[in-house]
Backbone as JSON Lines, residues from 0, in Angstrom:
{"i":0,"aa":"M","n":[38.76,-34.35,5.66],"ca":[37.49,-35.29,4.98],"c":[37.17,-35.67,6.91]}
{"i":1,"aa":"N","n":[36.06,-36.47,6.28],"ca":[35.57,-36.83,6.74],"c":[35.39,-38.94,6.19]}
{"i":2,"aa":"Q","n":[35.42,-40.15,6.39],"ca":[35.25,-41.61,6.02],"c":[35.27,-41.74,7.2]}
{"i":3,"aa":"Y","n":[34.68,-43.08,6.8],"ca":[34.98,-44.04,8.01],"c":[36.14,-45.21,7.76]}
{"i":4,"aa":"Q","n":[36.78,-45.49,7.95],"ca":[37.72,-46.41,7.67],"c":[38.15,-47.49,8.84]}
{"i":5,"aa":"L","n":[38.71,-48.94,8.28],"ca":[38.3,-49.94,9.54],"c":[39.38,-50.3,8.71]}
{"i":6,"aa":"F","n":[40.49,-50.5,9.79],"ca":[42.31,-51.31,9.02],"c":[42.14,-52.14,9.96]}
{"i":7,"aa":"A","n":[42.98,-53.62,9.29],"ca":[42.71,-54.92,10.61],"c":[44.68,-55.92,10.38]}
{"i":8,"aa":"H","n":[45.62,-55.08,11.72],"ca":[46.56,-55.84,10.3],"c":[47.38,-56.2,11.54]}
{"i":9,"aa":"G","n":[47.91,-57.5,10.93],"ca":[49.15,-57.73,11.6],"c":[50.82,-58.2,11.48]}
{"i":10,"aa":"V","n":[51.81,-59.0,11.95],"ca":[52.79,-58.66,10.94],"c":[53.02,-61.06,10.91]}
{"i":11,"aa":"D","n":[52.1,-61.52,11.84],"ca":[51.79,-62.49,11.46],"c":[50.89,-63.23,10.55]}
{"i":12,"aa":"F","n":[49.5,-62.28,10.83],"ca":[48.19,-62.08,10.12],"c":[48.64,-62.19,9.12]}
{"i":13,"aa":"D","n":[47.38,-63.06,8.24],"ca":[47.4,-63.65,7.12],"c":[45.79,-63.19,6.46]}
{"i":14,"aa":"P","n":[45.84,-62.88,6.03],"ca":[44.49,-62.0,4.83],"c":[44.03,-62.86,4.16]}
{"i":15,"aa":"D","n":[44.44,-63.96,3.65],"ca":[44.6,-65.05,2.86],"c":[43.29,-66.36,3.75]}
{"i":16,"aa":"A","n":[44.13,-66.03,5.25],"ca":[42.95,-67.13,5.19],"c":[42.18,-66.51,6.14]}
{"i":17,"aa":"Y","n":[42.1,-65.22,6.4],"ca":[40.9,-65.22,7.15],"c":[39.9,-64.49,6.7]}
{"i":18,"aa":"L","n":[40.23,-64.22,5.29],"ca":[39.46,-63.57,3.91],"c":[37.91,-65.07,4.36]}
{"i":19,"aa":"A","n":[38.7,-66.33,3.7],"ca":[38.07,-67.4,3.69],"c":[37.68,-67.58,3.87]}
{"i":20,"aa":"S","n":[37.85,-67.34,5.72],"ca":[37.0,-67.7,7.25],"c":[35.57,-66.28,7.67]}
{"i":21,"aa":"T","n":[35.43,-65.8,7.2],"ca":[34.83,-64.33,7.46],"c":[33.41,-63.98,5.95]}
{"i":22,"aa":"S","n":[32.16,-63.57,7.4],"ca":[31.52,-63.43,6.51],"c":[31.58,-61.4,5.55]}
{"i":23,"aa":"L","n":[32.63,-61.1,6.41],"ca":[32.89,-59.69,6.15],"c":[33.98,-59.55,4.67]}
{"i":24,"aa":"S","n":[33.59,-58.33,3.8],"ca":[33.85,-58.44,2.79],"c":[35.26,-56.77,2.72]}
{"i":25,"aa":"F","n":[36.23,-56.83,2.95],"ca":[36.66,-55.62,2.19],"c":[37.48,-55.28,1.45]}
{"i":26,"aa":"D","n":[37.87,-53.92,1.0],"ca":[38.66,-53.82,-0.77],"c":[39.41,-54.22,-1.02]}
{"i":27,"aa":"G","n":[40.37,-54.49,0.01],"ca":[41.61,-54.73,-0.02],"c":[42.74,-55.62,1.15]}
{"i":28,"aa":"I","n":[43.9,-55.71,0.68],"ca":[44.65,-56.29,1.65],"c":[45.38,-55.67,1.5]}
{"i":29,"aa":"W","n":[47.01,-56.37,2.44],"ca":[47.78,-55.68,1.53],"c":[48.89,-57.12,2.41]}
{"i":30,"aa":"R","n":[50.84,-56.92,1.95],"ca":[51.1,-58.48,2.63],"c":[52.44,-57.42,2.72]}
{"i":31,"aa":"K","n":[53.22,-57.75,3.87],"ca":[54.2,-56.95,3.51],"c":[55.47,-57.56,2.98]}
{"i":32,"aa":"G","n":[56.18,-56.15,3.03],"ca":[57.33,-56.78,1.84],"c":[56.42,-56.45,0.28]}
{"i":33,"aa":"E","n":[55.56,-55.93,-0.07],"ca":[54.72,-55.36,-1.16],"c":[55.69,-54.96,-1.43]}
{"i":34,"aa":"Y","n":[56.09,-53.73,-1.16],"ca":[56.14,-52.36,-2.18],"c":[58.15,-52.47,-1.5]}
{"i":35,"aa":"G","n":[58.81,-53.42,-1.82],"ca":[59.56,-52.83,-0.94],"c":[60.14,-53.92,0.06]}
{"i":36,"aa":"R","n":[61.32,-54.28,0.36],"ca":[62.19,-54.4,2.02],"c":[60.86,-54.1,2.92]}
{"i":37,"aa":"N","n":[60.79,-53.01,3.37],"ca":[60.81,-52.72,4.21],"c":[59.41,-52.55,4.27]}
{"i":38,"aa":"H","n":[58.89,-52.24,3.2],"ca":[57.52,-51.21,3.43],"c":[55.84,-51.97,2.88]}
{"i":39,"aa":"P","n":[55.36,-52.8,2.67],"ca":[54.66,-52.52,4.56],"c":[55.07,-53.16,5.77]}
{"i":40,"aa":"K","n":[55.02,-53.23,6.68],"ca":[56.05,-54.48,7.8],"c":[54.59,-55.09,8.22]}
{"i":41,"aa":"S","n":[53.68,-55.54,8.28],"ca":[52.97,-55.95,8.5],"c":[51.55,-56.63,6.77]}
{"i":42,"aa":"N","n":[51.32,-57.44,7.14],"ca":[49.77,-57.55,6.55],"c":[48.32,-57.82,7.05]}
{"i":43,"aa":"G","n":[47.6,-57.12,6.48],"ca":[46.22,-56.76,6.75],"c":[45.19,-56.08,5.34]}
{"i":44,"aa":"V","n":[43.97,-56.25,6.23],"ca":[42.84,-56.07,5.18],"c":[42.34,-54.42,5.64]}
{"i":45,"aa":"Y","n":[41.42,-53.48,4.38],"ca":[41.01,-52.64,5.01],"c":[39.0,-52.16,4.58]}
{"i":46,"aa":"R","n":[38.72,-51.63,4.87],"ca":[37.67,-51.13,4.22],"c":[36.77,-50.31,4.36]}
{"i":47,"aa":"T","n":[36.68,-49.68,3.36],"ca":[36.24,-47.39,3.53],"c":[34.48,-48.38,2.88]}
{"i":48,"aa":"L","n":[33.64,-47.44,3.89],"ca":[32.31,-47.49,4.59],"c":[31.53,-45.94,3.46]}
{"i":49,"aa":"W","n":[33.11,-44.66,3.64],"ca":[32.17,-43.32,2.89],"c":[33.02,-42.65,2.29]}
{"i":50,"aa":"N","n":[33.22,-42.17,1.82],"ca":[34.16,-41.2,1.62],"c":[33.85,-39.69,2.15]}
{"i":51,"aa":"G","n":[32.3,-39.84,2.46],"ca":[32.62,-38.27,3.0],"c":[32.91,-37.12,2.2]}
{"i":52,"aa":"R","n":[32.86,-36.98,1.16],"ca":[32.66,-36.09,-0.04],"c":[30.85,-35.47,-0.7]}
{"i":53,"aa":"D","n":[30.08,-37.55,-1.17],"ca":[29.31,-37.18,-0.84],"c":[27.67,-38.2,-0.59]}
{"i":54,"aa":"V","n":[28.17,-37.52,0.94],"ca":[27.32,-37.94,1.55],"c":[27.55,-37.63,3.06]}
{"i":55,"aa":"S","n":[26.59,-37.12,3.99],"ca":[26.3,-35.95,4.66],"c":[26.77,-36.69,5.6]}
{"i":56,"aa":"F","n":[26.34,-36.16,7.06],"ca":[26.86,-35.86,8.19],"c":[26.11,-36.96,9.13]}
{"i":57,"aa":"F","n":[25.61,-36.53,8.77],"ca":[23.98,-37.62,9.33],"c":[23.76,-38.85,8.33]}
{"i":58,"aa":"E","n":[23.7,-38.87,6.98],"ca":[24.12,-39.78,6.48],"c":[24.57,-41.55,7.04]}
{"i":59,"aa":"Q","n":[26.42,-40.76,7.04],"ca":[27.48,-41.54,7.13],"c":[27.63,-42.22,8.91]}
{"i":60,"aa":"E","n":[26.43,-41.19,10.03],"ca":[26.49,-41.86,10.84],"c":[25.35,-43.17,11.38]}
{"i":61,"aa":"R","n":[24.31,-43.13,10.51],"ca":[23.3,-44.0,10.1],"c":[23.6,-45.08,9.44]}
{"i":62,"aa":"I","n":[25.24,-44.81,8.31],"ca":[25.49,-46.19,7.66],"c":[26.91,-46.66,8.8]}
{"i":63,"aa":"A","n":[27.15,-46.05,10.03],"ca":[28.74,-47.15,10.81],"c":[27.58,-47.43,11.87]}
{"i":64,"aa":"M","n":[26.56,-47.35,11.79],"ca":[25.44,-47.64,12.89],"c":[25.35,-48.59,12.91]}
{"i":65,"aa":"E","n":[24.35,-49.15,11.48],"ca":[24.32,-49.91,10.45],"c":[25.39,-51.39,10.69]}
{"i":66,"aa":"Y","n":[25.92,-50.6,9.97],"ca":[27.49,-51.76,9.92],"c":[27.91,-52.01,10.77]}
{"i":67,"aa":"L","n":[28.1,-51.74,11.57],"ca":[28.61,-52.17,13.11],"c":[26.84,-52.88,13.88]}
{"i":68,"aa":"S","n":[25.16,-52.53,14.03],"ca":[25.77,-53.43,14.71],"c":[25.3,-54.8,13.71]}
{"i":69,"aa":"E","n":[25.42,-54.62,12.18],"ca":[25.39,-56.45,11.18],"c":[25.98,-56.64,11.68]}
{"i":70,"aa":"N","n":[27.15,-56.01,11.86],"ca":[28.28,-56.64,11.89],"c":[29.11,-56.97,13.43]}
{"i":71,"aa":"R","n":[28.24,-56.55,13.69],"ca":[28.99,-56.5,15.53],"c":[29.88,-58.09,15.99]}
{"i":72,"aa":"D","n":[29.47,-58.92,15.58],"ca":[29.49,-60.7,16.39],"c":[31.61,-60.19,14.95]}
{"i":73,"aa":"A","n":[31.28,-60.73,13.51],"ca":[31.97,-60.41,13.55],"c":[33.31,-59.45,13.25]}
{"i":74,"aa":"L","n":[33.59,-58.81,13.49],"ca":[34.2,-57.25,14.68],"c":[34.72,-57.76,15.33]}
{"i":75,"aa":"K","n":[33.91,-58.2,16.59],"ca":[34.28,-58.4,17.66],"c":[35.79,-59.31,16.98]}
{"i":76,"aa":"D","n":[35.34,-60.6,16.31],"ca":[36.33,-61.81,16.11],"c":[37.03,-61.31,15.64]}
{"i":77,"aa":"L","n":[37.46,-60.26,14.87],"ca":[38.19,-59.77,13.54],"c":[39.14,-58.89,15.2]}
{"i":78,"aa":"A","n":[38.9,-57.66,15.45],"ca":[40.0,-57.46,16.52],"c":[40.3,-58.17,17.68]}
{"i":79,"aa":"Q","n":[39.48,-59.29,18.06],"ca":[40.49,-60.17,18.61],"c":[41.39,-61.74,18.13]}
{"i":80,"aa":"H","n":[41.24,-61.71,17.0],"ca":[42.16,-62.59,16.3],"c":[43.56,-62.55,16.74]}
{"i":81,"aa":"P","n":[44.06,-63.52,16.75],"ca":[45.2,-63.68,17.73],"c":[45.83,-63.48,16.64]}
{"i":82,"aa":"Q","n":[46.07,-63.17,15.07],"ca":[47.48,-62.33,15.28],"c":[47.18,-60.76,14.78]}
{"i":83,"aa":"V","n":[45.93,-60.75,15.13],"ca":[46.14,-58.88,14.35],"c":[46.09,-58.33,16.03]}
{"i":84,"aa":"T","n":[47.06,-57.3,15.56],"ca":[47.99,-57.23,17.03],"c":[47.23,-55.58,16.41]}
{"i":85,"aa":"T","n":[46.59,-54.67,15.3],"ca":[46.34,-53.66,14.91],"c":[45.45,-54.35,15.03]}
{"i":86,"aa":"F","n":[44.19,-53.3,15.59],"ca":[42.68,-52.89,14.83],"c":[41.94,-51.19,15.12]}
{"i":87,"aa":"I","n":[41.78,-50.84,14.19],"ca":[41.3,-49.42,13.99],"c":[40.23,-49.42,13.17]}
{"i":88,"aa":"L","n":[39.14,-48.51,14.49],"ca":[38.49,-48.56,13.62],"c":[37.95,-47.05,13.57]}
{"i":89,"aa":"G","n":[37.69,-46.73,12.0],"ca":[38.12,-44.42,11.82],"c":[36.61,-44.43,11.48]}
{"i":90,"aa":"L","n":[36.01,-43.77,12.49],"ca":[34.81,-43.06,12.12],"c":[35.13,-40.68,12.11]}
């Protein structure tokens, strides 16, 4: 399935503090140990812009370019956040 997802996480990342300070919106957050002692092993945020089933490839491309363009600085700041050790922009 084609989809666009953004993940940012890190063991010491504080998603609540980050969300209070950013203009970006996310679909959810997770915290280490939330589902047991060993899962997950980090704290993070995620965003899904489309699921690929209902949106054509060309529309997906347009949505991605628009989102990246409109949020360039905020996404760059998130990717360079000192507590974020993994930043995945999956297109």
